[in-house]
N, C-alpha and C positions, 0 to 999 in steps of 0.2 A: 504494500499499499504506500502510495507517495505522500510525503510530507511537504506541504507547500510552505511552510514557516519561513519568514524571512530571517529570522535569527539563525536558523540551520543553514541557509543559503549563505549568508555572510561568514560563517565560521569555517567554510571550505575555500580552496583556491577558486579566484573569480572565473577564469576561462580554461580550466581543465578538471575533467572529470575521470573516473575509472571507465565510463562508457565513451568509446571512441567517437560514435555518432553524435553524442550530446557534445563532445568536445569540439567537434567539426562545427556544429551549429553556433556554439559561443564564439569560435574564431572568425566566423561569418559576421555574427553580430558585431565584434570588436571593430570590423571595417566600418560599419554603420556608425559606430560610435566615435571612430576616427573622424569621419567626413564630418559629423556634427560638432566636433572639437575645432576642426580646422574653419568650418564655416563660422562658428562662434568667434574665433580668433580675427577672422577677417572682417565680420561684422564691428567688433569692438574698436578695431583700428579705423574702419570707416567712419565710425561714429566719433571718435576722438578727432578724427581729421575733417569732420562736417561733411563728409562726401554723401551721407545719407541724410534726407530732408524729413527725418521722422524724430519724434522725442525719445529721450531714454525711457519713458514709461512704455511707449510701444514697442520699444526694443526688448525692454524686460519682459512684456508679455510672450513674445516669440521665444526668448531664451527659456523662460520657465515651462512654456508648453513644451518644447524640444527636449527639456531635461527630464521632465515628469515622463513623457512618451519613452525615452530612451531606459529610464529606470524601470518602467513598467514591462516593457518588453523584456529586458535582461531578466527580471524575476521570473516572468512566464517561461522562459526557455531554461533559465538555470535551475529552476525548482522542478522541471518535468511537467508542469502544466500545459505547456504548449503541444505535449505529445498527444492530447486530446484531439488536436486538429490533424487534417491530411497532411498539412506541411508543417512539421514541428520546428521549422527554422523560422517560421512566420515572416517569410521574405515579401511575400505581396502586402502583408498588413503593414510592415516597416516601410515599404516604398509607398503606400498610400499616405501613411502618417508624414513622411518625408515630402511629398508632394503638396499635401495641405499646409504645412508650415512654409513651404517655398512661395506657394501661391499668395498666402497672407502676406508674406513679406514683400513679393513683387506688387501687391495691391497698395501698399504703403508708399513705394517709392516710383520716381519716374525716371530721373535723369540716369540712374545705373540700371535700370531694368534690363537692358541687353546683357549685362554681365551675369545678372542673376539667373538668367535663362539656361545658362550652363548647367546649373545645378538639377535641371530636369534630365539632361542627358547622363549625368552622374548617376542619377537615380535608376535611369533604365539600364546601365551598365551593370549596377549593383544585382539587377534581376537575372542577369547571365548565371548565376549559380545555381538557380533553382527552377525559373519559371519555364512554362511549356509555351507553346506557339499562341494558344487562346489567351493565356495570362499576360504575355507579352502585348498582345493587341489590346487587352483590356487596360493595362498600365499605362500605354501609350496614348489611348484615348482619354483616360483620366487627365493625363498631363496636359494634352493639346485642349482638351475641354476646360481645364481650369484656367489656362491662360487666356482662352477665348471669351470666357465669362468675365474675366478682369477687363478686356478691352471693352465688351459690351457695357459694362457697369460704367467704364470711363466715359462712355459716349452719352451717357444720361448726366452725368456730372463731371465734365472734363476738367482734368487738372490744368493749371497755368501752362505747362509745356506740353500738354498733351497733341501728339501727331498721329492721326490715324494711318497715314500712310506708312510710316515708320513701323508703327505697331504690326501692321498687316505683313509688311516684309519680314519684319523679325519672326512672326507667326509661320509664315511661309517656309523661312529658312530652318526655325526649329522643327516643323513637321518634317522636312525631308531628313534632317540630321537623326531625329528620333525615329523615324519609321525605319531608316538604314540601320541603327542600332539593334532595334528590336528584330529586324530580319537576322541580322548577324548573331545576336544573342541566341536566338531560338534555333537557328541553325547549329551552333555549338553545342545547345542543350539536346538536339537530336542526336549529334555525333557522339556526345557523352553517353546517351542512353543506348545507343547501338554498340559501343565498345563495352559498356556494362552487361548487356545481354550476351555478347561475345564470351566475356569472361565467365559468365555465370554458366555457360553451356559447357564449360571445362570440368565442372564437378562430376565426381562419381560415387560410388555406392559405400565402399568399406570405410571403416573407421579411420584407417591411415590416410584416405584421400579426403574424408570430410575436414581433416585438419587443413589441408589445401583449400578446400571450400570455404572455410572460415576466413581466410584471407580475402576471398573475394567480396564484394558488396552484398550479393544475394544469389541465390542459385534459381534456375528457371523452375516454374511452378510444377509444370507437368514431370520433370525429372524429379524433383524433391519428392512429388508423391509417390513415385516408382522406388525411391531410395528408402522411404519409411517403410515400406511393404517389404523390401528386401533385407531390412535390418534383421529380421528374424529367420533367415534362410541361410543355409550353409553356402558359402560364396566361394570356398577356398578348395583347390585341390590338394588331397592328402599329401601326396608325394613330393610335390615341388613347391607347395606354400603358394604358388601363383593362384590367380582367379580360375575359375573352372568355365566350362563352355556355356553353360546356362547364363552364368553371370555376364559372360562376354556378350551374348547375344541380346540380354535385356539391355544392357549399358549401350550397345550399338544402336538399338532402336531409339533410345532416349537421346543419343548423341545426334543422330541422323534428323530428328525432329528440331532439335536445338539448331543445327546447321541450317535448316530450310528457314528457320525464323530469323536468324542472324546473318544469312547470306554468306556463309563460310562453307569450307568442303571438309569432308572426312575422309582419310585413307585408312585402307586396311591392308595389312601384310599377313602372309601365311607362311610361315617358316617350318620347314620339315627336314628332320636329321637324316642325311644320306646313309643308305644301307645300314639303317638301324636294326632291322630284324637280322641281318648277318651278325651284326655286332653281339646281339642277344644269344645267338646261338653258339658263336665261338668264344665269347667271354663270360657268358652267363647272366643272368637276370639281375644280380645286384650291380653288375659292372653297368648294365643298361639303366638301372634307376640311379646310379651315381651320375651318369651322363645327362639323364633328364633333369636331376636336381641342379645340375650346373646352370641352367637357363635362369635361375633365380637371379643371377648376377647380371643377366642382360638388362633388366629395368634400371639397375643402378649405374651401369657402365655405357648404355646406349641410347637411352630414352630420355625425352624430357619429363619434367614433373607432372605434366598434363597428360602424357600419353600412357597408355593402358595395354598391359599384356597378360594373356592367359593361356594356360594349357588347353588346346582345342580337342585334343584327342590323341591317344597313342603316343606318336613321337612328333606330332604337329603342335605348333605354338602359334596363336593370332595376336597381332598387335593392332590397337587402334590408335589412330594419329589425329585427333580434332585439330581444327584449323590448319589445314595443312595444304601444300601444293605439291607439283611434280617433283620440284627439286628437293624439299624438304622430304619426300617420300624416299626418293632415291637416296639420298645421304643416310637415311636412318637404315634403309635396307642394307646398304653396303656396311655400314657401322657393324651390324648384327652380324653378317657374314663373316667379316674379317675378325671380330672378337672372338666368335666361336671358334674359329680356324686357329687362333693363337692359344686356346686352352690346353693344357698339357695333361693327360691321363696317366701318368707315370705310375700311379699307385695301381693302375688296372694292367698295363703292359708300358714297359719302356719306349718312350717316344710315341705312344698312341695319341692321335688327334682326330677330330671328326670334322666334316664339313657339312653345310646346310644349303638347300636350295630355297630361294625366297620368291614368292609371287605377290604382286602388290597392285592395287588399283585405287582410284579415286572415285567418290560417288557421284553419280550423275543425278540430273534434275529429276525430282520425283521417283528416285530409286527406292526399292523397298530392301530391308535388311537381307531377306532370302536373295533377292537378285544379286546384291552386292557379293555376298558370300559365294554365290554360284560363279561369278566372274573372277573374283580372286583364287578359286579353285581351279579354273583353268589356267590363270596365269601361273600357278604354281606347277601344273603338269607340264606346262611348256617349259619350265625351268629344269625339270627332270628329264624330259626328253632331249633338251638341248645338251646335256651332259653332265648335269648336276653342279653343286658348288657356284651356283651363279644366281643372278636376280633377273627377273623378268617382270617388268611394270607395264601396265596398260592404263 
């Protein structure tokens, strides 16, 4: 249960918590606080130099309203109260508050109004941390609408130095700049979301890989549901300690769905130990088991942290390569082939080494897991027919 007491909030570090997400929100707020302090400093200098044609009383009202809003927003985020909202960072709320204060300030001055309009641009740029396209449109509309309202009110009671043409020109320039900033900000947010989905798609099912998933911002919903169900199933091969075929096929299905969503590609390698049956017959089953167990080193020596290896059956091993391309798949296949070829099994027979044949394919658009596995099987067969100890990639 969250405690929203101000006393407890003040007894802890201001902009750092044990919750990394909460710390990120507080750091974003610190930027808003910085902008407010800079604006306050500029305002005080302008008042002292008589640049602003407003009274100290009017200036104090703006300062007090701004300070109160900053304290209120900080308390809401720091205490955890803001987590009740869809955006715990309160980004849009902070922007609306800033626009309200800025609009009020603009309505009080005339000579330096053009300089204050830059504040709207800074507020819109602040939204690039969190806002989506619709929220950017809303924020930009609020800013432009606020300034337009100031101009309309000035028409009914024109200040001494009021110049309608100048105001409309400034409004037109502000519109172009703010719409451009809003477009760029929403585009950056879309790119950030796409990267986030791509990273989330690299999560897998076992406890070891969930540690990697914790380092990502969040996991894909559909894949997470599958992971929760698989938590109670046996996912390991007893002999090698690698994932088993069932787990590989389930993970492949999830990764293909993620890849289609994130517009990335998935690669699959099928690795077969050459002449393994003959080795079993001549050296014995224990020797064969020792050779199979050696493949547990492949994950540590040849694969990325996001890659996935499983014993597919018998002497075959399958490797899943999320977010892959032809070059990455080829490099990985060659690393595995060369790594296995360098392992010495002197405890079985002096100078004994084994080789592997590797087949590999990249997913095609709208391809099913069964179709992908069928194609990689053909590639492996081609590697064997070509003389073994080679990689055939399609």
